[in-house]
ROLUM-87016 format. One record per residue (C-alpha): residue in one letter; x, y, z. Coordinates in steps of 0.05 Angstrom, whole numbers, padded with zeros to 5 digits, always signed. Each point is the difference from the previous one (the first is absolute). Example, Ala and Ser with C-alpha at 12.3 -4.5 7.8 and 13.67 -1.06 7.14 Angstrom:
2
A+00246-00090+00156
S+00027+00069-00013
***
This chain:
993
M+02155+01490+01978
Q-00037-00043-00047
N+00050-00054-00012
P+00054-00019+00052
P+00075-00005-00035
Q+00019-00068-00022
T+00081+00011-00001
T+00040+00042+00034
D+00011+00045-00059
E-00072+00012-00003
L+00005+00012+00077
Y+00053+00060-00010
A-00038+00024-00060
A-00066+00009+00045
L+00043+00032+00057
G+00032+00049-00053
E-00070+00020-00025
N-00030+00004+00073
D+00059+00044+00024
R-00023+00055-00057
L-00068+00001+00034
P-00017+00056+00049
Y+00003-00017+00078
G-00068-00020+00024
R-00046-00065+00008
T+00008-00020-00073
R+00070-00006+00007
T+00003-00029+00067
V-00049-00055-00013
T+00038-00017-00062
A+00064+00000+00036
E-00032-00046+00051
E-00015-00048-00054
L+00061-00001-00031
A+00033-00014+00065
E-00043-00062+00007
A+00012-00022-00071
A+00074+00007+00010
E-00001-00048+00062
L-00023-00058-00048
F+00067+00003-00038
G+00039-00021+00063
E+00059+00047-00023
P+00024+00051+00050
V+00018+00060-00050
P-00069+00004-00034
L-00029-00004+00066
I+00049+00058+00031
H-00017+00045-00063
A-00077-00013+00020
L+00002+00014+00071
L+00044+00066-00015
E-00052+00019-00049
L-00057-00012+00055
Q+00033+00037+00050
E+00008+00056-00038
A-00075+00003-00024
Y-00016-00007+00079
T+00054+00055+00017
Y-00029+00048-00051
G-00076-00023+00001
S-00001+00026+00073
E+00000-00069+00030
P+00053+00000+00052
R-00030-00058+00043
K+00017-00046-00058
S+00069+00025-00019
P+00043-00028+00060
V-00036-00071-00010
V+00023+00001-00071
F+00071+00020+00019
A+00009-00053+00055
R-00010-00052-00060
L+00053+00032-00041
L+00045+00004+00062
N-00014-00074+00017
L+00019-00013-00069
F+00067+00037-00004
D+00017-00032+00068
E-00015-00070-00029
Q+00030+00014-00070
P+00043+00064+00006
D+00035-00029-00068
V-00062+00013-00044
F-00001+00076+00016
D+00044+00029-00050
A+00027+00069+00014
R-00065+00043-00025
L-00044-00050+00045
R+00048+00008+00053
H-00002+00071-00006
Q-00078+00001-00007
L-00007-00042+00062
F+00045+00045+00047
W-00035+00062-00030
R-00065-00026+00026
F+00019+00000+00071
K-00019+00076-00006
W-00069-00015-00025
V-00018-00049+00059
A+00025+00053+00049
N-00048+00051-00029
A-00056-00053-00008
L+00008-00017+00080
R+00004+00071+00020
S-00069+00016-00036
L-00034-00057+00042
P-00024+00024+00070
E-00009-00077+00021
I+00074-00013-00008
P+00035+00013+00066
L+00053+00050+00006
A+00051-00054+00023
S-00017-00042-00066
L+00017+00063-00038
R+00069+00006+00035
Q+00010-00073-00004
W-00009+00003-00072
M+00055+00059-00008
T+00045-00046+00041
E-00013-00054-00052
M+00014+00051-00060
R+00065+00018+00036
D+00024-00069+00014
R-00017-00026-00074
Y+00037+00063-00033
E+00063-00008+00046
K+00003-00075-00014
A-00005+00018-00072
G+00052+00050+00002
L-00046+00055-00020
D+00004+00069+00021
L-00046+00024+00061
Q-00019+00067-00033
P-00067-00030-00023
Y-00013-00028+00071
Y+00011+00065+00036
G-00048+00033-00051
Q-00049-00048+00026
A+00015+00015+00072
Y-00010+00070-00013
Q-00069-00008-00034
L-00021-00041+00058
A+00024+00052+00051
A-00040+00056-00038
H-00061-00048-00007
V+00003-00011+00074
G+00023+00080+00016
E+00056-00019+00047
D+00072+00006-00006
M-00006+00028-00071
D+00066+00050+00002
L+00045-00059+00021
A-00027-00047-00050
Y+00003+00052-00056
E+00073+00017+00013
L+00018-00074+00000
W-00032-00010-00075
A+00008+00068-00033
G+00073+00000+00021
R+00015-00067-00038
T+00021-00007-00073
R-00053-00033-00045
S+00006-00069-00021
A-00026-00049-00058
L-00061-00018+00045
S-00016+00078+00028
D-00068+00023-00022
C+00003+00039-00061
E+00023+00069+00001
A-00066+00031-00009
C-00030-00038+00061
E+00060+00013+00043
T-00007+00076-00019
C-00072-00003+00020
E+00014-00029+00071
R+00052+00051+00007
A-00043+00056-00016
L-00055-00025+00048
Y+00043-00003+00058
H+00014+00077-00010
L-00074+00012-00011
A-00014-00037+00064
A+00049+00050+00036
G-00037+00058-00031
D+00053+00019-00051
D-00047+00008-00067
E+00060+00038-00038
R+00051-00053+00017
A-00045-00058-00017
L-00020+00033-00065
R+00072+00013-00017
V+00012-00079+00012
W-00055-00017-00042
E+00015+00042-00062
P+00031-00056-00043
V-00058-00042+00011
L-00057+00057-00010
Q+00044+00020-00065
G-00007-00072-00027
K+00078-00007+00001
E-00014-00063+00047
S-00060-00048-00004
C-00020-00073+00011
Q-00069-00044+00010
E-00024+00048+00051
E+00041+00069-00013
P-00010+00056-00008
A-00083-00014+00013
R+00018-00017+00074
S+00049+00058+00010
V-00046+00048-00035
S-00057-00014+00051
Y+00039+00015+00057
A+00030+00071-00031
L-00066+00030-00021
L-00009+00029+00070
P+00066+00023+00010
L+00006+00033-00065
L-00068+00039+00016
R+00034+00022+00066
T+00064+00023-00033
G-00043+00039-00049
R+00010-00043-00066
A-00071-00008-00015
D+00006-00004-00077
E+00050-00058+00010
A-00048-00033+00050
R-00055+00004-00051
H+00042-00034-00057
L+00024-00054+00042
H-00071-00021+00033
L-00026-00005-00073
A+00056-00040-00024
G+00012-00039+00063
Y-00075-00016+00014
R+00000-00037-00067
G+00051-00040+00018
S-00034-00023+00064
R-00073-00002-00014
R-00039-00063+00008
N+00065-00039+00025
P-00007-00038+00063
S+00072+00005+00014
M+00003+00073-00004
A-00062+00014+00040
G+00036+00044+00050
E+00025+00042-00058
V-00081+00008-00026
G-00015+00020+00072
R+00049+00061-00002
H-00023+00019-00064
L-00067+00004+00034
E+00028+00040+00055
F+00034+00047-00043
C-00066+00016-00037
A-00037+00010+00064
L+00056+00046+00021
T-00002+00043-00065
G-00075+00017-00009
N-00007-00054-00046
E-00051-00045+00041
A-00041-00014-00063
R+00055-00027-00036
G+00022-00040+00063
L-00073-00035+00000
E+00006-00015-00079
L+00073-00036+00018
L-00032-00034+00058
A-00052-00033-00046
E+00051-00012-00046
N+00040-00047+00052
R-00063-00030+00032
N+00037-00068-00018
L+00052+00011+00054
F-00052-00006+00056
D-00007-00070-00016
E+00065-00019-00034
V+00052+00030+00054
D+00021-00060+00041
S+00054+00035+00035
P-00025+00031+00069
L+00058+00055-00004
A-00015+00022-00070
L-00076-00004+00018
L+00016+00048+00060
D+00038+00046-00046
L-00057+00001-00050
L-00057+00008+00052
T+00036+00059+00033
G+00001+00034-00065
V-00068-00016-00013
E-00021+00028+00067
V+00035+00063-00014
L-00042+00008-00063
L-00064-00016+00035
A+00011+00045+00055
R+00013+00061-00038
V-00059-00014-00048
E-00047-00013+00063
A+00031+00067+00032
L-00022+00040-00062
G-00071-00023+00008
H-00006-00061-00053
G-00001-00060+00047
E-00065-00020-00036
L+00037-00006-00068
P+00007-00070-00022
A+00071-00034+00007
A+00034-00063-00029
G+00016-00045+00055
F+00003-00073+00024
P-00037-00051-00037
G-00072-00023+00017
R-00035+00064+00012
S-00012+00073-00019
W+00039+00054+00041
T-00005+00075+00012
V+00059+00038+00017
A-00018+00003+00075
S-00016-00075+00002
L+00065-00021-00034
R+00040+00050+00041
A-00024-00035+00064
E+00011-00071-00027
V+00065+00023-00021
R+00021+00030+00062
D-00019-00063+00041
R+00041-00045-00046
A+00059+00047-00001
D+00003+00010+00077
D-00003-00075+00008
L+00060-00010-00047
A+00041+00052+00034
A-00017-00025+00068
R+00016-00071-00025
F+00072+00024-00026
D+00017+00038+00059
A-00024-00058+00051
R+00047-00049-00042
N+00053+00054+00002
G-00009+00025+00068
T+00006+00071-00020
T-00053+00055-00024
A+00034+00016-00061
H-00056-00019-00052
A-00058+00034+00039
D+00044+00062+00004
R+00015-00001-00071
R-00071-00008-00020
R-00023+00055+00050
A+00053+00046-00035
R-00028-00009-00069
L-00072+00008+00021
D+00015+00064+00037
R+00034+00032-00056
A-00036+00064-00022
P-00004+00016-00083
L+00064+00024-00022
L-00031+00038-00059
E-00074+00026-00005
S+00005-00014-00073
L+00048-00034-00051
E-00027-00017-00069
L+00023-00068-00010
T-00030-00013-00073
L-00035+00027-00055
R-00065-00020+00032
P+00002+00033+00066
R-00067-00017+00037
T-00027+00020+00068
L-00044-00043+00053
D-00059+00047-00031
D+00015-00036-00070
V-00007-00066+00027
A-00060+00007+00042
P-00071-00011-00031
A-00015+00059-00040
P-00050+00051+00030
A-00060+00029-00035
P+00023+00046-00049
A-00001+00071+00029
A-00052+00049-00024
P+00032+00057-00044
R+00029+00062+00034
P-00037+00061-00023
A+00038+00068-00004
E-00058+00037+00041
T-00034-00023+00065
L-00065-00044-00017
P-00066+00035+00015
E-00029-00031+00065
S-00079-00006-00020
P-00017-00050-00053
A-00038+00051-00039
E+00061+00046-00009
L+00044-00061-00011
I-00046-00021-00057
R-00003+00070-00032
R+00078+00002+00007
A+00009-00067-00034
R-00043+00017-00058
E+00030+00066-00013
L+00073-00025+00001
D-00022-00059-00040
E-00031+00043-00057
Q+00069+00037+00001
G+00035-00071-00005
H+00039+00027+00068
P+00035-00062+00031
D-00025+00019+00067
A-00067-00024-00021
H+00026-00069+00018
A+00010+00016+00071
C-00075+00027+00006
W-00028-00062-00034
A+00045-00041+00039
R-00026+00032+00064
L-00074-00001-00023
R+00007-00073-00006
E+00022-00013+00067
L-00064+00040+00028
T-00045-00037-00042
A+00029-00065+00018
A-00004+00013+00075
G-00064-00017+00035
G-00047+00059+00014
Y+00016+00041-00065
V-00056+00052-00007
H-00001+00033-00070
P-00018+00073-00003
D-00059+00028-00013
D+00027+00055-00048
P-00026+00011-00073
D+00071+00017-00025
V+00029-00063+00025
G-00054-00046-00029
P-00024-00071+00017
L+00042-00050+00030
V-00007-00039-00062
R+00040+00053-00033
L+00052-00005+00049
R+00005-00072-00007
A+00006+00010-00073
D+00059+00052+00011
L+00036-00053+00046
L-00005-00056-00051
E+00022+00039-00054
E+00061+00019+00044
E+00015-00075+00010
A-00006-00012-00070
T+00047+00056-00021
L+00054-00027+00056
A-00010-00073-00028
D+00010+00031-00071
R+00069+00029+00021
K+00019-00068+00025
D-00009-00034-00063
R-00066-00040+00031
H-00039+00018-00062
A-00050-00056+00005
D-00018+00026+00074
A+00001+00072-00024
A-00052-00013-00057
A-00046-00037+00047
L+00003+00056+00053
Y-00007+00055-00056
E-00067-00037-00021
E-00018-00007+00068
A+00005+00074+00014
A-00036+00017-00065
G-00064-00030+00023
L+00006+00033+00065
Y+00008+00070-00033
E-00063-00015-00039
D-00035-00015+00063
A+00026+00064+00022
G-00027+00037-00063
L+00067+00019-00018
A+00000-00021-00078
G+00067+00035-00015
H+00039-00033+00053
A-00033-00067-00022
V+00026+00008-00070
F+00072+00015+00025
A+00001-00055+00044
R-00025-00047-00058
A+00047+00025-00043
S+00059-00016+00048
A-00027-00068+00007
V+00005-00008-00077
L+00075+00021-00001
A+00018-00043+00062
Q-00030-00062-00027
A+00033+00012-00068
Q+00065-00006+00038
V-00015-00067+00034
V+00054-00050-00023
P-00036-00061-00026
P+00018-00063+00051
E+00036-00040-00061
A+00043+00064-00007
D+00024+00014+00064
G+00052-00049+00009
E-00041-00037+00056
G-00028-00057-00043
A+00005-00076+00014
D+00071+00001-00044
G+00026+00064+00032
E+00026+00025-00067
G-00057+00048-00019
A+00046+00064+00011
R+00057-00030-00032
L-00030-00012-00072
E+00034+00039-00056
G+00001+00013-00071
A-00070-00010-00034
D-00033-00018+00068
A+00022+00064+00034
E-00014+00042-00065
A-00070-00031+00002
R-00015+00016+00066
A+00024+00074-00005
A-00046+00008-00060
A-00060-00036+00039
Q+00011+00053+00055
A+00008+00057-00045
D-00069-00024-00031
V-00032-00002+00069
L+00020+00070+00015
A-00021+00025-00068
R-00066-00023+00019
A-00005+00028+00069
H+00022+00068-00032
G-00058-00005-00043
E-00047-00018+00058
L+00032+00060+00036
V-00019+00045-00052
R-00067-00026-00004
L-00014+00011+00078
H+00028+00072-00006
E-00036+00024-00056
G-00069-00034+00027
A+00008+00032+00060
S-00029+00076+00011
G+00008+00053+00057
L+00064-00025+00021
A+00044+00045+00044
P+00061+00022-00027
F+00050-00036+00046
L-00043-00065-00021
Q+00005+00019-00078
A+00076+00004+00011
R+00005-00065+00035
L-00039-00034-00054
L+00052+00031-00049
R+00056-00023+00035
L-00030-00070+00004
R+00001+00003-00078
V+00073+00025-00003
S+00017-00054+00047
A-00032-00054-00041
R+00032+00022-00061
G+00067+00000+00036
L-00007-00062+00022
R-00010-00027-00066
L+00060+00031-00020
Q+00040-00035+00052
A-00032-00067-00017
S+00011+00003-00077
G+00066+00039-00005
D-00033+00030-00067
K+00025+00066-00015
E-00069+00007-00041
H-00034+00006+00064
V+00036+00059+00031
A-00036+00049-00039
P-00067-00020+00033
V+00030+00004+00068
L+00022+00069-00014
A-00061+00030-00033
E-00040-00029+00061
A+00047+00031+00048
E-00007+00071-00036
L-00070-00013+00010
L+00007-00003+00066
Y+00051+00056+00009
D-00047+00051-00035
F-00057-00018+00042
A+00035+00005+00065
T+00031+00068-00024
R-00069+00027-00015
H-00025-00021+00067
G+00061+00018+00042
L+00010-00072+00023
T+00076+00010+00017
G+00011-00077+00022
Q-00034-00022-00068
I+00045+00049-00034
A+00059-00033+00033
A-00026-00070-00013
A-00008+00014-00075
R+00071+00030-00009
L+00030-00061+00040
L-00038-00050-00049
R+00024+00039-00058
A+00069-00006+00024
T-00007-00077+00020
T-00032-00008-00070
H+00063+00029-00037
A+00048-00042+00037
M-00038-00063-00011
S+00003+00018-00074
G+00080+00006+00005
D-00005+00076-00008
L+00039+00022+00054
P+00022+00068-00018
T-00075+00020-00003
A-00018-00040+00062
R+00055+00039+00034
A-00024+00067-00019
E-00066-00017+00022
A+00023-00023+00066
D+00040+00062+00012
G-00060+00045-00014
L-00039-00040+00047
V+00050+00006+00051
E+00005+00073-00004
L-00078+00009-00004
L-00008-00046+00066
R+00059+00043+00038
T-00035+00066-00018
D-00076-00020+00000
G-00008-00068+00030
P-00035-00042+00022
A+00068-00019+00036
W-00023-00076+00013
H+00013-00010-00071
L+00073+00026+00000
P+00028-00068+00026
R-00028-00042-00062
A+00020+00051-00046
L+00069+00008+00021
S+00004-00080+00003
L-00023-00006-00073
L+00047+00055-00019
G+00055-00037+00035
K-00009-00063-00038
I-00007+00039-00069
Q+00070+00035+00014
L+00028-00069+00019
G-00027-00028-00067
L+00034+00061-00035
G+00067-00018+00037
D+00000+00064+00051
A+00012-00040+00059
E+00020+00065+00039
A-00063+00031-00013
A-00041-00065+00011
H+00028-00004+00070
A-00016+00065+00018
S-00073-00008-00021
L-00007-00071+00030
S+00028+00025+00064
E-00048+00061+00010
S-00054-00046-00022
M+00012-00046+00061
R+00010+00062+00042
L-00066+00031-00016
A-00037-00067-00003
A+00014+00000+00077
E-00045+00060+00007
W-00059-00034-00041
P+00003-00073+00027
A-00070-00012-00024
E+00012+00022-00072
G+00026-00071-00014
V+00070+00020-00033
D+00030-00068-00025
A+00060+00004+00048
P+00023-00070-00014
N+00004+00019-00069
V+00034+00065+00007
H+00056-00033+00043
G+00010-00044-00051
E+00005+00058-00054
L+00047+00033+00046
A+00046-00064+00007
Q+00009+00002-00075
A+00015+00070+00002
C+00053-00011+00053
M+00034-00054-00043
H+00006+00052-00060
L+00030+00049+00048
G+00048-00055+00027
R-00027+00005+00074
P-00015-00080+00002
D-00004+00000+00079
E-00054+00052-00004
A-00034-00041-00052
L+00001-00063+00042
R-00034+00040+00062
H-00056+00022-00052
L-00008-00070-00025
T-00011-00031+00071
R-00043+00059+00020
S-00043-00015-00060
A-00004-00072+00018
E-00017+00020+00073
L-00058+00044-00021
D-00029-00056-00049
L+00003-00052+00056
R-00036+00047+00049
A-00051+00012-00055
G-00014-00072-00010
D+00031-00001-00066
R+00048-00059+00009
F+00018-00018-00074
D+00024+00069-00013
A+00035+00002+00068
F+00037-00065-00014
C+00017+00031-00072
A+00031+00060+00036
W+00038-00044+00049
S+00026-00043-00057
N+00027+00064-00034
A+00033+00021+00065
A+00032-00066+00009
Q+00026-00003-00070
L+00027+00071+00008
S+00035-00014+00067
L+00035-00057-00030
D+00022+00046-00057
L+00026+00043+00050
G+00045-00056+00035
R-00047+00002+00063
I-00006-00070-00001
E-00019-00016+00068
D-00054+00051+00000
C-00025-00036-00060
I+00001-00065+00026
A-00036+00025+00068
L-00054+00038-00036
L-00017-00061-00045
D+00002-00045+00058
S-00050+00044+00034
L-00048+00000-00057
L+00005-00079-00014
V-00025-00021+00067
E-00063+00052-00010
P-00064-00044+00008
D-00024+00006-00071
V+00067-00019-00027
V+00001-00063+00044
N-00073-00021-00018
G+00011+00014-00075
E-00043+00058-00003
L+00041+00050-00033
D+00016-00001-00073
D+00045-00054-00014
R+00047+00031-00048
L+00008+00058+00044
V+00023-00048+00054
A+00047-00036-00046
Q+00026+00071-00015
L+00017+00011+00075
R+00031-00070+00007
L+00044+00015-00064
T+00021+00065+00029
R+00012-00029+00067
A+00043-00058-00038
R+00043+00048-00038
A+00013+00041+00069
L+00022-00068+00031
H+00050-00010-00060
A+00023+00066+00002
G+00010-00008+00076
E+00046-00062-00013
D-00057-00050+00029
L+00010-00042-00059
K-00035-00062+00033
A-00065+00038+00015
A-00002+00032-00058
T+00009-00056-00045
A-00055-00039+00046
E-00049+00058-00020
F+00018+00011-00069
V-00009-00080-00011
A-00069+00005+00035
L-00022+00060-00043
A+00025-00038-00064
A-00047-00059+00018
E-00054+00046+00009
S+00005+00043-00058
A+00001-00059-00043
G-00075-00001+00001
W-00003+00068-00027
D-00025-00018-00064
D-00020+00074-00015
D+00064+00024+00013
P+00056-00046-00028
G+00047+00061-00001
S+00001+00010+00078
H+00017-00073+00006
A+00057+00003-00047
M+00030+00057+00041
I-00007-00038+00065
A+00022-00070-00020
A+00063+00038-00037
E+00016+00034+00069
T-00011-00064+00036
A+00049-00036-00048
V+00049+00054+00015
L-00007-00005+00078
L+00007-00077-00008
G+00064+00010-00040
E+00023+00045+00055
A-00009-00054+00046
G+00040-00051-00043
E-00067-00041-00016
F+00013+00001-00078
E-00050-00059-00011
Q-00060+00035+00031
A+00023+00064-00033
R-00009-00035-00067
E-00069-00024+00017
A-00019+00069+00018
V+00027+00026-00069
D-00038-00047-00037
R-00060+00024+00032
A+00016+00072-00010
L+00016-00013-00077
A-00068-00036-00005
A-00031+00064+00025
H+00037+00042-00037
A-00018-00035-00062
R-00073+00022+00016
D+00015+00074+00024
P+00073+00018-00017
R+00048+00032+00048
F+00059+00001-00048
E+00046+00041+00048
M-00018-00023+00059
L+00013-00073-00022
S+00064+00014-00033
N+00032+00033+00061
A-00024-00060+00047
L+00029-00049-00045
R+00067+00037-00008
E+00005+00009+00074
L-00012-00074+00010
A+00056-00019-00051
R+00046+00047+00036
L-00020-00027+00067
Q+00012-00073-00024
A+00063+00017-00027
H+00029+00036+00052
Q-00022-00049+00057
Q+00017-00063-00035
G+00062+00022-00048
P+00012-00048-00060
D-00048-00052+00034
G-00059+00045-00007
L+00021+00029-00073
A-00046-00043-00040
G-00062+00015+00045
A+00017+00077-00004
R+00006-00009-00077
A-00071-00031+00003
F-00029+00058+00037
L+00034+00048-00055
D-00026-00040-00057
Y-00073+00013+00028
A+00020+00073+00006
G+00025-00003-00070
R-00072-00023-00023
V-00033+00054+00033
A+00045+00052-00028
D-00018-00030-00068
A-00074+00004+00016
A+00006+00072+00026
R+00039+00017-00066
A-00056-00029-00046
A-00057+00036+00046
G+00037+00066-00012
Y+00011+00005+00076
E+00046+00054+00025
A+00027-00010+00070
H-00005+00054+00052
G+00071-00019+00026
R+00057-00029-00036
P-00011-00032-00070
L-00018-00069+00012
D+00052-00024-00055
S+00061+00035+00026
A-00022-00012+00072
L+00001-00079-00015
A+00068+00003-00043
Y+00030+00033+00063
E-00026-00054+00044
H+00022-00051-00045
G+00068+00030+00015
R-00006+00002+00068
V-00026-00066+00004
N+00054-00039-00037
A+00051+00044+00043
Y-00026-00032+00058
G-00002-00071-00029
G+00074+00005-00021
A-00019+00006-00077
Y+00037+00059-00015
E+00008+00004-00075
E-00072-00012-00004
S-00009+00055+00055
L+00045+00053-00042
A-00039-00021-00063
A-00066+00018+00032
L+00026+00062+00024
E+00027+00021-00067
K-00074-00010-00025
A-00025+00043+00059
L+00041+00053-00014
G-00025+00001-00074
L-00068-00001+00017
I+00008+00058+00052
G+00040+00041-00053
E+00039+00060+00016
P-00011+00033+00067
G-00020+00069-00018
E-00021+00053+00050
D-00061-00040+00032
A+00027-00017+00070
G-00041-00067+00007
R+00029-00030-00070
A+00069+00028+00018
A+00000-00037+00065
E-00026-00063-00034
W+00052-00002-00050
A+00053+00020+00054
E-00019-00062+00043
C+00002-00046-00065
V+00074+00026-00016
R+00021-00011+00071
L-00026-00075+00000
A+00032-00010-00065
G+00063+00029+00025
V+00005-00047+00065
V-00015-00058-00045
E+00046+00014-00049
G+00062+00028+00040
V-00010-00041+00070
Y-00032-00066-00023
L+00026-00007-00073
E+00062+00038+00021
R+00003+00039-00063
R+00018+00062+00040
A+00024+00044-00057
A-00066-00009-00039
A-00039+00013+00064
L+00041+00064+00015
G-00015+00027-00072
R-00070-00014+00001
V-00010+00032+00068
G+00045+00061-00010
A-00032+00016-00063
A-00074-00003+00035
V+00031+00046+00057
E+00019+00052-00051
R-00069-00007-00039
L-00038+00010+00070
A+00043+00060+00019
S-00010+00032-00065
L-00076-00010+00007
G-00002+00031+00074
H-00008-00067+00026
G+00059+00003+00050
E-00031-00035+00058
T-00030-00053-00041
A+00075-00012-00019
E+00027-00010+00073
P-00009-00079+00003
L+00034+00000-00069
T+00062+00040+00022
E+00006-00046+00064
L-00004-00058-00042
A+00055+00028-00042
E+00047+00011+00061
R-00012-00071+00018
L+00017-00028-00064
R+00068+00041-00005
D+00013-00024+00069
E-00009-00076-00018
E+00047+00008-00064
***
């Protein structure tokens, strides 16, 4: 708090502002400062309000030691000046006797006699005030349950009584009743009692999050795993990082441990590391630590005790070391509570939780399922697995590697990998065999293989250097032909190196986002580099003599690739013919020499070129022919890639069924040739598109998540996050809101996101999708906070004002939903300024109309002027769109605006203006016709006009005539269902006559 309040009005305003903050240290510190400030006014009522706010901050900020102290001051004020407590303050005072009872139970240093003395105090106070004792018996039962004695009697004395005004809310009492049956071992009955809370029919500050955390394991035990999964996602989001819900977080960690989701459990533990330092309640800490220990014990039992884990501040922890620390602290807490209570209840309950066996071997909780192996340090990549057993002797292995390499057989990679291991190990003796050649040749072979693998991973600069080094060694070995090919490979690899200023990694971070002329210039420069590279390849090829056929074919293939890459960079169709000409040279040469692998490569390059040029029918014919050739004559290892290309072409032609079949077969066959390097993430992405065209979105979602996982394993984090972003958006579109939020929450805590290493626009897209999901999930407060933050950040996107306009407009709408129309107007001003630079006509118009509707609906006549101001903005946007020749994708902007004028004026009580606006809208829409969308818009306009005219202006006869004619018109056009609301309105108007 920067400046203390100078008047009681300022104090009340500050208390109200603080009340809107989330519970935690910031809110608590401010509450303490406000309580000190209230003392200075010398008036009891402001002080009472400040102390009530302070006690609430302590209670829900998990500081139970301080809550009773504040309440004692309130009680003294009540005893000294009862008349200053009005009915609301008096209710608050007696309600908080329960808060103090809860606080005292949570502190093992408070003697049991003192707890019972407080219960007596509560009973006496309630009786003296003439209050019903049901709340007292509720607290008496909770004390009995805490101690572990006389629970049944205490339950009957409480549960059999009628609720009163000071009873806990229905959701909290429901939870206590369910926990009683749960403690008795009756899962089914407990779940029946919990049903209204779990279904969202009853809620409060702590519910349903508290009930959800307890219900997870009973749901699993009764076979309701899907429901448990859904509630875990929703319930955890309501508990995370909240010190007052530390026990709930512990039970979510336990749930992860018992369902095969140990990796997610560690992720959630890291997200809640603040709780180790912020939870001041010993009882809540015991609950949390027991859940943490269940998780850590499970991870350690699975052999991952050395994994890092988030724990108490001040040092680094492994799973094993943190488990030992947690065990000692939790055992001590349980012993202290049991010593205070004179029972073994807490140690017994703790042991029961720790002894539970996993309830499910595996339960997929999120769209990003991970195992402990996924979070463990990555092992060295495994060597490719060959189809046949590798030769034992180095000489045979070298001969086999070269034979397979000449064929282009993928098993050559496994041979080279084994040879690399042998030569790297101490004591390698090179075979003295003329057929094998000298060691320098083998070293050249291994360098060339390393270069090839680097090139496949787009590490072109590394590849170029390795190829050059290999070329030098081949020359030393007297293999001029191999040296020429290695040097040619270096030329093409170097031509693909992206200049530092164009790769998005420069100082300003904007390289990859340049558009327009700059992008065209970059493409032209890249095409020029590739043209020069092609010339150099031709020179090297024509200058070489005595080349073996397989090397000649490889050089021809490099020439085709250079031409193809130039076409890809430029997009110029004039470059198509040169690519096809080079491909034809390769095809003819390979056919003459019987090089089946290169024949297939030439046809694959031809099909790809036709596809790149937009000639998809020709590309499909070529790809179909290639697939048939490979099925009959081989080589089989080219078939996965050919099917992948065919599937993409079929998808481009709109044949989703055929595309799905081709792509699926490609993935199945690729498993037989893992070293061939089919782009599996890309194929899964294409399969996702095919599934969406086929109306199978759930399958599409699986392919997107698989694509992301494969990219992540390959180290392609940008592509992985793009795929995850698409998966999150699709899950939101499917209404799987909690799945969407859980996925994005997991991604946004990744180290490269937190450290700002991932592309900032991609991170912003992830956050934007999350904000929209929070809004869809009716978490308006969290959604608005995220949108406000994004709007502030996107204001600096000078290269993309249109995106800022979109985000600012959406932010304004959410602020309007929250009733913050002044802030909404400020966001609108920013959106309009950005829109002026990069127009977003339809999106701005929709947002402005919605803001007008919200203000008129919430504020009625008082908000009419402000709502009309938003519509004036929308009118200017529509005028500019009309002048620019813009056509909306949805409703036409002019008719939509006229309708909104009608609705807003109706909300504001300006019924004549409303009816006039609706008449204008009907004129702009025109006759309904056969189009269902237009008919629905027309019918809604007629309906609202009928309501305004017949109900508010009381011109029922005119309204009935209007509505009746519309019903007949719609029926004649076959829009009977669309006419149903009008028929209902006509019946209502007749009833009111």
